Backbone as a ProteinNet text record, in pm:
[ID]
protein_1_A
[PRIMARY]
MAITTSTHDVISSERVEGTSVYNAAGDKLGSIDELMINKRSGKVEYAVLEFGGFLGMGTDRYPLPWSMLDYDTDKDGYVVPLTKEQIDGAPRYTETTTPDYTPEYSQRIGSYYGVGI
[TERTIARY]
6892.4	6921.6	6774.1	6776.3	6608.8	6708.2	6677.9	6708.1	6556	6527.4	6433.3	6440.3	6378.6	6388.8	6341.6	6390.9	6383.5	6222.7	6204.9	6027.6	6042.3	6138.3	6177.9	6220.9	6121.1	6115.3	6258.1	6312.2	6422.1	6576.8	6693.9	6765.7	6901.1	6983.1	7105.9	7170.1	7238.2	7391.3	7473.1	7466.2	7593.9	7554.1	7447	7465.1	7478	7451.7	7486.4	7594.2	7676.3	7805.6	7918.3	7994.1	8090.2	8023.5	7855.2	7838	7898.1	7914.1	7975.7	7856.6	7908.1	7859	7885.8	7790.8	7848.7	7779.6	7805.5	7765	7671.2	7596.3	7511.3	7553.3	7691.5	7739.6	7794.8	7784.7	7786.4	7979	8024.2	8130.5	8157.2	8259.1	8234.9	8308	8252.3	8274.5	8364.2	8353.1	8358.3	8260.3	8285.6	8158.1	8155.9	8021.7	7984.6	8040	8165.2	8196.2	8136.2	8053.3	7958.1	7854.5	7742.8	7643.3	7611.5	7558.8	7562.4	7399.7	7390.6	7230.9	7184.9	7087.8	7037.3	6968.5	7049.2	7040.7	6921.4	6841.3	6727.9	6572.6	6614	6528.3	6504.9	6651.9	6653.3	6686.8	6692.2	6672.4	6843.5	6890	7019.9	7012.9	7114.5	7101.7	7253.9	7356.1	7462.2	7518.5	7556.2	7590.3	7764.7	7860	7988.5	8071.7	8098.5	8141.7	8290.8	8401	8532.8	8541.6	8631.1	8683.8	8812.6	8890.6	9024.4	9119.1	9255.4	9350.2	9398.4	9460.2	9557	9551.9	9489	9463.7	9429.9	9302.7	9275	9355.1	9452.4	9551.4	9510.5	9513.8	9504.8	9385	9231.7	9123.8	9056.5	8975.8	8889.9	8756.4	8717.1	8552.6	8469	8400.4	8288.6	8165.6	8078.4	7950.7	7858.3	7786.9	7672.4	7515.6	7486.3	7312.2	7244.9	7177.5	7119.1	7022.3	6948.2	6870.4	6897.4	7014.2	7101.2	7109.3	7131.5	7155.5	7058.9	7028.7	6958.1	6995.2	6926.5	6956.2	6909.8	7006.5	6989.3	7018.2	6904.5	6928.6	7044.3	7043.9	7123.6	7244.5	7281.6	7425.5	7469.1	7350	7364.7	7452.8	7416	7473.6	7394.4	7446	7390.6	7437.8	7371.7	7383.6	7349.7	7453.1	7432.5	7469.5	7401.3	7417.6	7495.6	7637.8	7730.1	7872.7	7965	8087.9	8176.7	8311.9	8431.1	8472.6	8445.5	8499.7	8423.6	8319.4	8237.4	8275.7	8260.6	8329.3	8435.7	8543.7	8677.4	8651.5	8594.5	8590.8	8504.5	8439.1	8322.1	8375.1	8319.3	8379.9	8407.9	8546.8	8581.7	8649.2	8684.9	8793	8833.9	8980.8	9039.2	8985.3	8987.1	8959.1	9002.8	9077.7	9129.2	9113.3	9011.4	8990.7	8811.6	8754.4	8601.7	8564.9	8508.4	8438.5	8314.3	8306.6	8175.8	8055.4	7930.6	7856	7768.7	7803.8	7746.2	7650.8	7538.3	7473.1	7524.8	7650.5	7719.3	7779.3	7835.1	7901.8	7813.9	7678.7	7545.7	7545.8	7513.9	7513.1	7588.2	7709.6	7838.3	7793.7	7760.8	7753	7631.7	7548.6	7390.1	7405.7	7475.9	7523.1	7618.7	7685.8	7797.6	7695	7635.8	7548.6	7413.2	7346.8	7243.4	7111	7146.8	7011.8	6980.3	6868.6	6876.4	6869.6	6931.2	6960.2	6822.2
-6942.8	-6832.9	-6786.1	-6665.9	-6536.9	-6537.9	-6608.9	-6497.5	-6489.1	-6339.8	-6283.5	-6195.8	-6152.6	-6080.5	-5928.8	-5856.1	-5664.6	-5637.7	-5565.8	-5470.4	-5372	-5378.8	-5283.6	-5367.9	-5317.8	-5403.6	-5370.6	-5259.1	-5247.6	-5175.9	-5238.3	-5188.1	-5157.3	-5055.9	-4988.1	-5076.5	-5079.2	-5211.6	-5160.9	-5010.7	-4992.8	-5025.2	-5072.9	-5105.1	-5254.4	-5340.8	-5436.8	-5471.8	-5440.8	-5423.9	-5432.1	-5491.4	-5485	-5591.5	-5609.3	-5708.8	-5814.1	-5892.5	-5993.5	-6084.3	-6261.3	-6355.9	-6444.8	-6523.2	-6631.9	-6794.1	-6891.8	-7031.4	-7035.7	-7156.5	-7177.1	-7190	-7211.5	-7286.6	-7114.9	-7043.6	-6904.6	-6830.1	-6920.8	-6903.3	-6786.5	-6674.9	-6568.8	-6653.9	-6608.8	-6663.7	-6589.8	-6409.6	-6346.5	-6209.2	-6130	-6027.9	-6023.4	-5944.4	-5905.4	-5812.9	-5844.6	-5751.5	-5671.8	-5766.7	-5689.2	-5757.5	-5687.6	-5751.4	-5775	-5893.1	-5897.2	-5945.2	-5819.7	-5763.3	-5808.7	-5864.1	-5931.3	-5775.5	-5759.7	-5601.8	-5660	-5735.7	-5723.8	-5742	-5825.6	-5845.9	-5724.3	-5682.9	-5603.9	-5682.1	-5811.5	-5832.8	-5908.1	-5916.5	-5951.3	-6095.2	-6138.8	-6285.9	-6343.3	-6243.6	-6308.1	-6210.6	-6244.1	-6174.7	-6250.6	-6132.3	-6209.1	-6213.1	-6288.7	-6326.7	-6285	-6208.8	-6173.3	-6266.8	-6415.2	-6499.2	-6540.1	-6594.6	-6617.6	-6528.7	-6560.7	-6438.3	-6464.9	-6336.3	-6304.8	-6174.3	-6124.6	-5976.5	-5925.2	-5934.6	-5900.4	-5898.3	-5933.7	-5989.7	-6112.8	-6096.4	-6266.8	-6284.8	-6250.2	-6271.1	-6347.1	-6388.1	-6427.2	-6404.5	-6412.3	-6344.6	-6478.4	-6527.4	-6634.3	-6596.9	-6591.8	-6582.1	-6662	-6622.5	-6734.1	-6627.6	-6777.3	-6715.4	-6676.9	-6557.3	-6491.7	-6526.8	-6639.7	-6712.3	-6801.8	-6775.4	-6867.3	-6785.2	-6650.3	-6547.5	-6529.8	-6579.5	-6486.3	-6429.5	-6301.6	-6189.8	-6229.7	-6206.5	-6235.9	-6106.2	-6079.9	-5943	-5972.8	-6082.1	-6089.2	-6060.2	-6079.3	-6118.1	-5974.7	-5904.7	-5785.5	-5800.3	-5950.5	-6008.7	-6139.2	-6188.7	-6301.3	-6433.5	-6508.7	-6646.2	-6729.9	-6832.3	-6929.2	-7051.7	-7146.5	-7304	-7393.1	-7319.2	-7347.6	-7369	-7438.5	-7442.2	-7403	-7355.7	-7287.3	-7381	-7545.9	-7606.1	-7607.5	-7612.5	-7568.8	-7460	-7341.5	-7209	-7268	-7309.2	-7305.2	-7370.9	-7460.6	-7579	-7524.3	-7389.6	-7314.7	-7262.4	-7247.9	-7160.9	-7029.3	-6970	-6828.8	-6755.5	-6642.9	-6567.6	-6445.1	-6364.6	-6313.6	-6143.7	-6090.1	-5937.1	-5862.1	-5926.7	-5877.9	-5931.1	-6032.5	-6138.9	-6166.1	-6092.6	-6076.4	-6165	-6276.2	-6307.9	-6292.7	-6320.1	-6293.2	-6386	-6339.3	-6431.9	-6430.4	-6557.7	-6625.9	-6718.4	-6749.8	-6896	-6971.3	-7023.8	-7172.9	-7127.8	-6996.9	-6972.7	-6989.1	-6916.6	-6932.2	-7088.5	-7145.6	-7304	-7389.6	-7337.6	-7396.5	-7404.7	-7246	-7185.8	-7227	-7262.3	-7314.9	-7445.1	-7516.5	-7662.1	-7705.8	-7620.3	-7641.7	-7647.6	-7527	-7498.5	-7624.4	-7677.4	-7697.9	-7665.8	-7517.3	-7397.8	-7389	-7357.7	-7281.5	-7152.9	-7094.1	-6951.7	-6879
-15045.9	-15099.3	-15158	-15166.5	-15210.3	-15312.6	-15440.2	-15565.1	-15606.9	-15645.9	-15690	-15853.1	-15854.2	-15990.2	-15970.5	-16020.3	-15992.3	-16022.3	-15951.3	-15997.2	-16113.2	-16176.5	-16287.6	-16409.6	-16522	-16632.6	-16738.2	-16711.8	-16779.3	-16677.6	-16703.4	-16633.6	-16744.2	-16713.9	-16797.5	-16782.7	-16896.8	-16939.8	-16831.6	-16831.9	-16706.7	-16595.8	-16527.2	-16413.3	-16413.9	-16524.3	-16543.8	-16503.4	-16640.5	-16651.3	-16496.8	-16481.9	-16341.5	-16198.3	-16238.7	-16148.9	-16134.8	-15996.5	-15976	-16034.4	-16013.8	-16067	-15959.7	-15917.9	-15798.4	-15863.3	-15847.9	-15866.3	-15750.2	-15755.4	-15639.9	-15503	-15517.8	-15348	-15298.8	-15355.3	-15328.5	-15375.5	-15455.7	-15507.9	-15592.4	-15584.2	-15699.7	-15806.6	-15927.2	-16050.2	-16101.7	-16107.3	-16200.2	-16188.4	-16288.1	-16310.6	-16445.7	-16497	-16625.7	-16678.9	-16783.5	-16875	-16944.2	-17029.2	-17133.5	-17147.3	-17254.3	-17253.7	-17427.8	-17468.7	-17600	-17658.4	-17728.5	-17776.7	-17875.9	-17955.9	-18059.1	-18137.6	-18249.2	-18298.4	-18387.4	-18383	-18433.2	-18373.2	-18277.4	-18156	-18037.8	-18010.9	-17893.2	-17781	-17774.7	-17644.1	-17638.6	-17490.2	-17445	-17443.6	-17544.1	-17553.8	-17483.3	-17451.4	-17373.4	-17229.6	-17125.2	-17045.3	-17050.8	-17085.6	-17078.4	-16967	-16913.1	-16761.9	-16794.7	-16691.6	-16699.2	-16617.4	-16629.6	-16567.7	-16546.1	-16459.6	-16476.3	-16455	-16489	-16478.3	-16335.4	-16312.8	-16168.8	-16142	-16025.1	-16017.4	-16144	-16233.8	-16307.7	-16461.4	-16442.4	-16554.6	-16621.4	-16756	-16795.2	-16816.5	-16816.4	-16782.7	-16932.3	-16923.9	-17073.4	-17011.2	-17153.7	-17155.4	-17219.1	-17132.7	-17116.7	-17186.6	-17280.5	-17290.9	-17209.5	-17125.3	-17086.8	-17152.3	-17185.2	-17189.9	-17115.1	-17148.8	-17070.6	-16977.1	-17017.3	-16967	-16836.2	-16828.8	-16716	-16608.9	-16579.6	-16459.3	-16359.1	-16281	-16199.4	-16076.9	-16080.3	-16011.7	-15835.8	-15770.4	-15615.1	-15568.1	-15475	-15415.7	-15300.2	-15208.1	-15116.5	-15131.9	-15286.7	-15269.5	-15369.5	-15442.4	-15510	-15654.2	-15703.3	-15807.4	-15846.3	-15967.6	-16069	-16025.4	-15998.4	-15982.1	-16091.6	-16115.5	-16246.6	-16181.1	-16269.9	-16223.6	-16282.6	-16258.7	-16275.5	-16178.1	-16185.4	-16129.7	-16201.5	-16117.1	-16216.6	-16282.5	-16292.9	-16376.9	-16476.1	-16461.5	-16624.7	-16674	-16601.8	-16650.3	-16741.6	-16658.8	-16751.1	-16881.7	-16878.8	-17002.2	-17101.7	-17094.3	-17174.3	-17272.8	-17379	-17519.1	-17415.7	-17463.7	-17457.3	-17551.3	-17557	-17638.4	-17500.5	-17568	-17511.5	-17488.9	-17463.2	-17426.4	-17541.4	-17645.7	-17752.5	-17882.4	-17836.5	-17972.1	-17980.4	-17969.5	-17995.2	-18104.5	-18080.2	-18199.3	-18281.1	-18405	-18477.6	-18388.5	-18352.3	-18288.7	-18403.5	-18466.1	-18577.9	-18538.7	-18618.6	-18577.3	-18501.3	-18611.3	-18538.3	-18385.3	-18415.6	-18246.6	-18175.2	-18170.6	-18088.4	-18048.3	-18178.4	-18157	-18046.3	-18070.8	-17995.2	-17837.5	-17789.4	-17677.9	-17651.8	-17665.6	-17645.5	-17636.5	-17712.5	-17687.2	-17573.6	-17529.2	-17403.7	-17296.6	-17308.6	-17159.8	-17153.3	-17306.5	-17267.2	-17271.4	-17357	-17351.8	-17508.6	-17548.6	-17707.8	-17664.8	-17757.7	-17772.7	-17868.9
[MASK]
+++++++++++++++++++++++++++++++++++++++++++++++++++++++++++++++++++++++++++++++++++++++++++++++++++++++++++++++++++++

């Protein structure tokens, strides 16, 4: 699998939103719904994965630490080192119940994925 980084330093959030997300086995997990940006540092902290449901109905949102995503040019999407089962058990919310991204919530996400935020 050829995972590469872009030769550009900047990308529009519009181009990231809707991009497919795959696991290392090549299974499509969902797509990026939105990005969560730290308003003080200006850095993207999370890509919110839209996952689950049926025919786009009843999908949940799963914040993935941005550092976990690698762009794969062959797939034209992001690859994460996670299984569908790991995503299914991860912190999530519905489209209409976006949580406050407090330090405690960020710690919960980081703890689940084993990464520092």
